[in-house]
C-alpha positions as CSV (number, residue, x, y, z in Angstrom):
1,M,304.0,91.7,197.8
2,D,305.0,93.5,194.5
3,K,308.4,93.1,193.5
4,L,310.8,96.0,194.1
5,V,312.5,97.2,190.7
6,C,316.0,98.6,191.4
7,P,316.3,101.8,189.0
8,C,319.9,101.2,188.6
9,N,319.1,98.1,186.8
10,S,317.3,100.0,183.8
11,S,320.1,102.5,183.9
12,F,322.7,99.7,183.4
13,L,320.8,98.2,180.4
14,L,320.5,101.5,178.8
15,I,324.4,102.0,179.1
16,I,325.2,98.5,177.7
17,L,322.7,99.4,174.7
18,M,324.5,102.6,174.2
19,V,327.9,100.9,174.1
20,K,326.7,98.3,171.8
21,E,325.3,100.9,169.4
22,Y,328.7,102.8,169.5
23,Y,330.5,99.5,168.7
24,L,328.4,98.6,165.8
25,S,328.9,102.1,164.5
26,I,332.7,101.7,164.8
27,L,332.7,98.3,163.0
28,S,330.3,99.8,160.2
29,G,332.8,102.6,159.7
30,Q,330.1,105.3,161.0
31,Q,332.6,106.4,163.7
32,K,335.9,108.0,162.7
33,G,338.9,109.5,164.7
34,L,341.3,108.4,167.4
35,I,338.9,106.6,169.9
36,A,337.3,104.5,167.0
37,A,341.0,103.6,165.8
38,I,342.0,102.6,169.5
39,V,338.9,100.3,169.7
40,K,339.4,98.8,166.4
41,S,343.0,97.9,167.3
42,T,341.9,96.5,170.6
43,L,339.3,94.4,169.0
44,S,341.8,93.2,166.2
45,T,343.9,91.9,169.3
46,F,341.0,89.9,170.7
47,T,340.5,88.0,167.2
48,L,343.9,86.4,167.7
49,P,342.6,83.9,170.9
50,Y,339.4,83.5,169.0
51,L,341.0,82.5,165.8
52,A,343.5,80.2,167.7
53,I,340.4,78.3,169.3
54,L,338.6,78.0,165.7
55,N,341.7,76.6,164.0
56,T,342.4,74.0,166.8
57,R,338.9,72.8,166.6
58,N,339.1,72.5,162.8
59,I,342.3,70.5,162.9
60,F,340.8,68.1,165.4
61,Y,337.9,67.5,163.2
62,N,340.1,67.4,159.9
63,N,342.4,64.9,161.4
64,G,339.7,62.6,163.2
65,I,340.9,63.5,166.5
66,V,337.2,64.6,166.9
67,R,334.6,62.8,164.6
68,S,331.5,64.0,163.4
69,T,328.4,62.1,164.1
70,K,326.9,60.4,160.9
71,L,323.2,60.0,160.9
72,P,321.3,57.3,158.9
73,V,319.4,59.9,156.8
74,K,320.5,62.8,154.7
75,V,321.6,66.0,156.3
76,I,321.5,69.4,154.6
77,S,323.1,72.3,156.3
78,I,322.0,75.9,155.5
79,G,324.6,78.4,157.0
80,N,326.7,81.4,156.8
81,I,330.1,82.8,157.3
82,T,329.0,86.1,158.9
83,T,326.7,87.0,162.1
84,G,323.6,88.7,161.2
85,G,320.6,88.5,158.9
86,T,321.8,86.9,155.6
87,G,318.7,85.2,154.7
88,K,319.3,81.7,156.2
89,T,315.7,81.2,157.7
90,P,313.5,82.1,154.3
91,L,316.1,79.8,152.5
92,V,315.4,77.0,155.1
93,E,311.6,77.4,154.6
94,F,312.2,77.4,150.8
95,T,314.3,74.2,150.9
96,V,312.0,72.4,153.3
97,K,309.1,73.0,150.9
98,Y,311.3,71.6,148.0
99,L,312.1,68.7,149.6
100,R,308.4,68.0,150.5
101,E,307.7,68.5,146.9
102,T,310.1,65.5,146.1
103,G,308.2,63.3,148.5
104,K,310.6,63.6,151.4
105,K,309.9,63.6,155.1
106,V,311.9,66.5,156.6
107,A,312.6,67.7,159.9
108,V,314.5,71.3,161.0
109,L,317.3,71.0,163.4
110,S,317.9,74.4,164.9
111,R,320.6,75.8,167.5
112,G,317.9,78.1,169.0
113,Y,320.4,80.8,169.7
114,G,319.3,84.0,171.4
115,G,315.9,82.5,172.4
116,N,314.2,82.4,175.8
117,D,310.8,81.0,174.8
118,S,309.7,77.4,175.9
119,S,306.7,76.8,173.5
120,Q,306.3,73.3,173.8
121,G,306.5,72.8,177.5
122,N,309.6,70.6,177.6
123,N,312.0,73.3,178.6
124,E,313.6,73.5,175.2
125,V,314.8,77.0,174.4
126,V,313.8,78.5,170.9
127,N,314.3,81.7,169.3
128,D,312.5,83.9,166.9
129,E,313.6,82.0,163.7
130,C,312.1,78.8,165.3
131,L,308.9,80.3,166.1
132,A,308.6,81.7,162.4
133,L,309.5,78.5,160.8
134,R,307.0,76.4,163.2
135,E,304.3,79.2,162.0
136,N,305.1,78.8,158.4
137,L,305.6,75.0,158.3
138,Q,303.2,73.8,160.9
139,D,303.3,70.1,159.9
140,V,307.3,69.9,159.8
141,P,309.0,69.2,163.1
142,V,311.2,72.1,164.0
143,L,313.6,70.7,166.9
144,A,315.5,73.4,168.9
145,G,318.6,72.8,171.1
146,K,322.4,72.8,171.2
147,D,322.6,69.1,171.0
148,R,321.7,68.6,167.5
149,V,322.8,65.3,167.2
150,K,320.3,64.1,169.8
151,N,317.6,66.2,168.3
152,G,318.5,64.5,164.8
153,R,318.0,61.0,166.3
154,K,314.9,61.9,168.1
155,A,313.5,63.4,164.7
156,I,314.2,59.9,163.1
157,S,312.6,58.0,166.1
158,D,309.5,60.2,166.7
159,F,308.7,61.4,163.2
160,Q,310.2,59.0,160.9
161,V,312.0,61.4,158.8
162,D,314.2,60.4,156.2
163,C,316.1,63.9,155.8
164,M,316.6,67.1,157.8
165,I,317.9,70.6,157.4
166,L,320.6,71.7,159.8
167,D,319.7,75.3,160.4
168,D,322.7,77.6,160.8
169,G,325.1,74.5,160.4
170,F,328.1,75.7,158.7
171,Q,330.0,76.0,161.8
172,H,328.4,72.9,163.4
173,L,330.9,70.3,162.7
174,K,329.7,67.7,165.3
175,L,327.0,66.6,163.0
176,K,328.2,65.4,159.6
177,R,326.4,66.7,156.7
178,D,325.7,65.7,153.2
179,L,325.3,69.0,151.5
180,D,326.6,72.3,152.8
181,I,324.7,75.4,151.6
182,V,326.3,78.7,152.6
183,V,324.1,82.0,152.1
184,I,326.2,84.9,151.3
185,D,324.7,88.5,151.9
186,A,325.1,90.8,148.9
187,I,324.4,93.9,151.1
188,N,327.4,93.0,153.5
189,P,329.0,89.9,151.9
190,F,332.2,89.4,153.8
191,S,332.3,92.0,156.7
192,G,335.6,93.8,155.6
193,E,337.0,90.2,156.0
194,N,337.3,91.0,159.7
195,L,337.0,88.2,162.2
196,I,334.7,88.5,165.5
197,P,334.9,90.6,167.5
198,R,336.7,93.2,165.2
199,G,334.0,92.4,162.6
200,S,331.2,89.8,162.0
201,L,333.2,86.9,160.2
202,R,332.8,83.8,162.0
203,E,335.8,82.1,160.5
204,P,338.4,83.1,157.8
205,L,337.0,83.3,154.3
206,K,339.4,80.3,153.3
207,N,337.1,77.8,155.1
208,L,334.5,78.4,152.4
209,K,336.1,75.8,150.5
210,R,334.2,73.7,152.9
211,A,330.9,74.6,151.0
212,D,329.1,72.8,148.4
213,L,326.7,75.5,147.0
214,F,326.7,79.2,147.5
215,I,323.3,81.4,147.5
216,I,323.7,85.1,147.1
217,S,320.9,86.7,148.9
218,H,319.4,90.3,148.6
219,C,320.6,90.6,145.2
220,N,318.0,93.2,144.1
221,Q,319.3,95.5,147.3
222,S,322.7,95.5,145.8
223,N,324.4,96.2,142.5
224,E,326.0,94.5,139.5
225,Q,329.5,95.5,140.5
226,I,329.3,94.1,144.0
227,I,327.7,90.8,142.8
228,K,330.2,90.3,140.3
229,S,333.0,90.9,143.1
230,I,331.3,88.2,145.3
231,Y,331.5,85.7,142.5
232,T,335.2,86.5,141.8
233,K,336.1,86.0,145.6
234,L,334.2,82.9,145.9
235,N,335.5,81.3,142.6
236,R,339.0,81.9,144.0
237,I,338.2,80.3,147.3
238,N,336.1,77.5,146.0
239,K,335.8,77.1,142.3
240,D,333.9,73.7,142.4
241,A,330.8,75.0,144.3
242,P,328.1,76.4,142.1
243,V,326.7,79.9,142.9
244,C,323.0,80.9,142.8
245,E,321.5,84.4,143.1
246,S,318.2,85.2,145.3
247,I,316.1,87.8,146.3
248,H,313.5,88.3,149.2
249,R,310.3,88.8,147.7
250,P,307.5,90.4,149.7
251,L,304.2,88.5,149.6
252,Y,301.4,90.2,151.5
253,F,300.7,92.1,155.0
254,D,299.4,90.0,157.9
255,S,297.5,91.5,160.7
256,I,298.3,90.7,164.5
257,E,294.6,90.2,164.6
258,S,293.0,87.3,162.8
259,G,291.5,88.4,159.5
260,P,292.4,88.6,155.7
261,A,295.8,89.5,154.6
262,L,296.3,92.9,153.0
263,G,297.8,92.9,149.4
264,L,301.3,94.7,148.9
265,E,299.5,97.8,147.1
266,W,297.9,98.6,150.5
267,S,301.0,100.2,151.7
268,K,301.7,102.5,149.1
269,G,301.6,106.1,150.2
270,K,300.8,104.9,153.8
271,K,302.7,106.3,156.7
272,I,304.4,103.4,158.4
273,Y,306.0,103.2,161.7
274,A,308.4,100.3,161.4
275,I,310.1,98.1,164.3
276,S,312.7,95.4,163.7
277,A,314.7,93.3,165.7
278,I,316.6,91.4,163.2
279,G,320.3,91.1,161.9
280,N,319.8,93.0,158.7
281,P,317.2,95.8,159.5
282,E,318.4,97.9,156.4
283,S,316.9,95.1,154.1
284,F,313.7,95.5,155.8
285,A,313.6,99.3,155.5
286,N,314.5,98.9,151.9
287,T,311.8,96.6,151.0
288,L,309.1,99.0,152.6
289,D,310.7,101.8,150.5
290,V,310.4,99.7,147.3
291,L,306.8,99.3,148.2
292,G,306.1,102.8,148.0
293,A,305.6,103.1,151.8
294,N,306.2,106.5,153.6
295,V,308.4,105.2,156.6
296,I,308.0,108.0,159.3
297,K,310.2,106.0,161.7
298,H,312.1,102.8,161.9
299,K,312.9,101.8,165.5
300,M,315.7,99.0,165.5
301,F,316.4,96.7,168.4
302,Q,319.0,94.3,168.9
303,D,318.8,91.0,167.0
304,H,316.6,88.5,168.9
305,H,315.3,91.1,171.2
306,V,312.2,90.1,173.1
307,Y,309.7,92.9,173.4
308,T,308.0,93.8,176.6
309,K,304.8,95.4,177.0
310,N,305.9,98.6,178.2
311,E,308.1,98.9,175.1
312,M,305.1,98.1,172.8
313,D,303.1,100.5,174.6
314,K,305.7,103.4,174.1
315,V,305.7,102.4,170.5
316,I,302.0,102.3,169.8
317,S,301.8,105.8,171.6
318,E,304.6,107.3,169.5
319,A,303.1,105.9,166.3
320,Q,299.7,107.4,167.1
321,S,301.4,110.6,168.0
322,L,303.1,110.8,164.5
323,G,299.9,109.7,162.9
324,A,301.0,106.4,161.4
325,D,298.5,104.3,159.5
326,A,300.1,101.1,161.0
327,I,303.0,99.6,162.9
328,V,304.8,97.3,160.3
329,V,307.2,94.5,161.9
330,T,309.0,91.4,160.3
331,Q,307.6,88.1,160.9
332,K,310.2,87.3,163.3
333,D,309.1,90.1,165.3
334,M,305.4,89.3,165.1
335,V,305.9,85.9,166.4
336,K,307.1,87.6,169.7
337,I,304.8,90.6,169.9
338,R,301.8,88.2,169.5
339,K,302.6,86.9,172.8
340,I,302.0,90.3,174.5
341,N,298.5,90.6,175.7
342,T,296.1,93.7,175.4
343,I,297.8,95.1,172.4
344,D,295.3,97.5,170.8
345,A,296.9,98.9,167.6
346,N,297.0,98.2,163.9
347,I,300.3,96.2,163.9
348,L,301.0,94.2,160.5
349,S,303.9,92.0,159.6
350,L,305.5,91.9,156.1
351,K,305.4,88.2,155.0
352,I,308.3,87.3,152.4
353,E,309.8,84.4,150.8
354,I,313.2,83.7,149.2
355,E,313.2,83.4,145.3
356,V,316.2,81.9,143.5
357,T,316.5,84.3,140.5
358,K,319.6,82.9,138.9
359,G,320.6,79.1,139.1
360,I,317.7,77.4,140.2
361,E,318.7,74.2,138.4
362,L,322.1,74.3,140.1
363,Y,320.3,74.5,143.5
364,K,317.9,71.6,142.7
365,G,320.6,69.6,141.0
366,A,322.7,69.9,144.0
367,I,319.7,68.7,146.3
368,D,318.6,66.0,144.1
369,S,322.0,64.6,143.8
370,T,322.3,64.5,147.6
371,L,319.2,62.7,148.1
372,T,320.0,59.9,145.6
């Protein structure tokens, strides 16, 4: 018997999405007026219990009441202090490749937050970042799960690794790390210095003093004045941590169908229907614009959104009606869209990599000194 679908479920989901969009527009400053001011004030109140819990946890770790677990290999954490897409995943990939160039056997430990895919048949929960890392680093173990101490031990016993990357690990104090790298997004560096849920700060900026190295991302999508202000603030909080700059460099377009990749010059003048479910969709749109694409529509979904066949059918239909030459997505989106059967459309993903444009010697020096 076919399952009955209650129409109220889709209506409720629509309401939730509308509320979330309004909430995000308030946080970004797009919404003004009395209601927005009341919502901001209410959200600020909720930051107090969040901060109390956060401070209590940090006190426990700082005073040895709760101890971090030390693994018998080097652990490098790559994280951030805000929610959203700062560029951790491409930096993880970049760091893994550098470690392998130095002869290290490395694994990646990921929380898998926001995932619902059990891709290895062992009930582990992975998200789109994990899937993208596994696709790009096919001979590197990427272990996902909340218990990263357990997964770290598994990586050592099963894969004989001698170092590991703690993906999104700045707030994960349970596992002791030898190097803390923090990514700061030049597009929205400190979220107005507002904590969750009023803003997107995961913890107060003063806690950046734990960091050993800073990487400012998306520098080519910001301006010199903002980047200079980031340097000033970071130096005031943690003057001992070196600061590097980076960009997200586009490489090529990859098709959902097997076949040769398309060079970046392909996109110039093409009518593009873009879709994304990432933490920083503006960066994706800016990159397409710089490449000379004519983005006729950019449909944005919630970060870590899992696409359905019905959604993709609607996207394909609308793209065709608008005369789009292609539907272009991020790699994080493509790894999920590929799982949907019977997609008959020209869908491309834009492959990017991180490039350290300033301070590469500081980055390599921090890694090398940690390993030795």
